[in-house]
N, C-alpha and C positions, 0 to 999 in steps of 0.2 A: 499493501498499500504509500501508497505518495502521505507524503508526514504536508499537512497544510501553515501557512503557515496564518496564527488566528491573534501575534502582536497589536495587532490594526483596529479589532474588534475592541467597541464597547465592554466595561464588565455588565451590567445587566448584561447583554446578547453571551458573554461567555457564561455567566448561569442562566441560562436557557440552552444554550446548548447543554447541557453537562445534563440539565435536570430531563430534557430528552430523550441522552443517549442515554440516563440513564432511565428511562425509562422502558422502550428498545429494550434495555441490557435483559429489563425484568423480564419481558419479555416474551423476548430468545430462551433466558432461563428456567420460566416455567415450561414454556412447548417444548424446552430438555427434560425435561425430570415429566413429565406426559406421554413420553415418545418411550421411556427408561421404562416408566410402570406400567404400559403399555407390553414392552417384550417380555417385560417379567411374563405381568399375567396371559404371554404367550407360552409360555416360557413354562406356566404353569399347571396349561391343560392339556398341555402333554406328557405330565410327567410320568401320568399311569402307563403310556407305549413307551414310554423312558423303564419304568420299571418291568413289564414284560419284557421288550430288549435283554435287561440287561439279569435279570431270574430265567430266557432262554439259555441266554448266556450260562448264562451257572452250572445249567441242567445239560451241557453238551459238555463244560470242560470236569465234568464230576464223573458221567458216562468214561470219556477219555478219557481222564484216571484210572475209573476203574479198570478196564483197557488189560490201559497198560501194569497194573497191579496184577492183575490171571495173567499177563503172560509171561511177568518175571516169575510167579509162581509153577508155572506149567514146565520154566524152559529149566 
């Protein structure tokens, strides 16, 4: 971003610009917060799917370990 020269602006105009800038910044922060909360809600909505996948993967791992143990015992 290009830096502007505000030295010629009256003090009242500078204060107004600061106030407007803070308002915009607050709006941007609110928007960012809403988006972050929305993403968290989406992740929570899919949490059950993640648990199902994890449970399936754990079940597969358990079967694999049982097969390995069976093969080791048979040798």
